[in-house]
C-alpha positions in Angstrom: -0.2 -0.3 0.0 1.7 3.3 -1.3 -1.1 5.2 0.9 0.7 7.3 4.5 -2.8 5.9 6.4 -5.4 4.0 5.9 -8.3 6.3 4.1 -11.4 5.7 3.4 -14.1 6.6 0.4 -16.1 8.4 3.0 -12.9 10.9 4.1 -12.4 11.5 0.6 -15.8 12.3 0.1 -17.0 14.8 3.1 -13.9 16.8 2.3 -15.2 20.1 2.1 -17.4 21.0 -0.6 -16.8 24.6 -1.5 -14.3 24.2 -4.6 -14.3 23.3 -7.9 -14.3 19.4 -7.2 -17.7 19.8 -5.4 -18.9 22.3 -7.6 -18.7 19.6 -10.2 -19.9 16.9 -8.2 -16.7 14.7 -8.6 -17.4 11.5 -5.6 -14.4 9.1 -4.7 -15.5 5.4 -5.2 -13.2 3.3 -4.8 -9.2 3.6 -2.9 -6.6 0.4 -3.9 -3.7 -0.5 -2.6 -1.9 1.8 -5.3 -5.2 3.7 -7.0 -7.3 5.7 -6.8 -10.9 6.2 -8.7 -13.5 9.0 -8.6 -16.5 9.6 -11.2 -18.1 13.2 -12.1 -21.3 13.5 -14.3 -21.8 14.7 -17.5 -24.4 17.4 -17.4 -24.8 20.7 -17.7 -21.9 21.9 -15.4 -19.9 20.3 -16.8 -20.2 20.3 -21.0 -19.6 22.7 -23.3 -21.8 24.5 -25.4 -21.8 21.9 -28.2 -22.8 19.4 -25.7 -20.3 17.6 -24.8 -18.1 17.2 -21.8 -15.9 19.8 -21.7 -12.0 19.4 -21.8 -11.5 21.6 -18.9 -13.9 19.9 -16.6 -11.7 16.3 -17.4 -9.1 18.0 -16.6 -10.3 19.9 -13.1 -11.4 15.8 -12.5 -7.7 14.7 -13.0 -6.0 17.4 -11.1 -8.4 16.6 -8.3 -7.8 13.3 -8.1 -4.4 12.8 -8.5 -3.9 16.2 -6.1 -5.6 14.3 -3.3 -4.1 11.4 -4.0 -0.6 13.2 -3.7 -1.9 14.3 -0.5 -2.5 11.0 0.6 0.8 10.0 0.4 2.6 12.3 2.4 2.0 13.3 6.6 -0.5 15.5 5.5 -0.1 17.9 8.5 3.3 18.8 7.6 3.5 18.4 3.6 1.2 19.4 0.7 1.0 18.1 -2.5 0.1 21.3 -4.8 0.0 21.0 -8.9 2.5 21.7 -10.9 1.8 20.4 -14.3 -0.6 19.0 -16.1 -1.8 17.6 -19.5 -4.5 15.9 -21.1 -5.5 14.0 -24.1 -9.1 14.6 -25.2 -9.8 10.6 -26.6 -13.5 11.0 -27.1 -16.7 13.0 -26.6 -19.0 12.2 -23.9 -22.2 13.4 -24.0 -24.2 12.4 -21.2 -23.5 9.9 -18.0 -20.7 9.9 -16.5 -16.7 9.5 -16.3 -15.0 8.0 -14.1 -10.8 8.9 -13.5 -8.5 5.8 -12.2 -4.9 7.3 -10.8 -1.9 5.6 -10.2 1.7 6.6 -9.5 4.1 6.9 -12.1 7.1 8.6 -9.9 6.2 9.3 -5.8 9.8 11.3 -4.7 10.6 13.2 -2.1 10.0 16.5 -3.8 7.6 15.1 -6.9 5.2 13.2 -8.2 4.2 11.9 -11.1 0.5 10.6 -11.8 -1.5 8.8 -14.4 -4.7 9.6 -14.8 -7.2 7.5 -17.3 -11.0 8.9 -17.5 -13.4 6.5 -19.2 -16.9 6.8 -20.3 -19.9 4.4 -18.4 -18.8 1.9 -21.2 -15.5 1.5 -20.1 -14.0 3.6 -23.2 -11.0 5.4 -22.8 -12.0 9.1 -23.2 -9.3 11.2 -22.0 -5.7 10.4 -20.6 -3.9 12.7 -18.9 -0.5 13.3 -16.4 0.0 15.3 -13.6 3.1 16.2 -11.8 2.6 17.6 -8.2 5.1 19.5 -6.4 5.8 18.3 -2.7 6.0 21.5 -0.3 5.8 22.3 3.6 2.4 22.8 4.7 1.3 26.6 4.4 -0.9 28.0 7.4 -3.6 29.0 5.7 
């Protein structure tokens, strides 16, 4: 198991919802030994005017799940993971249902983490592939 401590999906889903992930109704659905999964509905909040999933919404899902994963790997009382770079290739449009993101580590270093995040439609077809680099920094007092 790569996680700093034992987490449940309930732990992740009871975080404050007054942020972008909450606004887009991102829900964490599974935590494995070395992956996490989350879903996001394809609805008016996440679609572009043409009626398909907005690429930016896919990126929000990818960065949300990857950032959460990084913060689950470290001692979150001392450190925090913040997005440093993200890219995404949008492979096929999604018009309804939901997308599911699966996040797995590529690199877990002391200063950076790199995550592979794949999004799938309800039929299990990959819709987007993303790579997120997270900087690990001292916890800021906010």
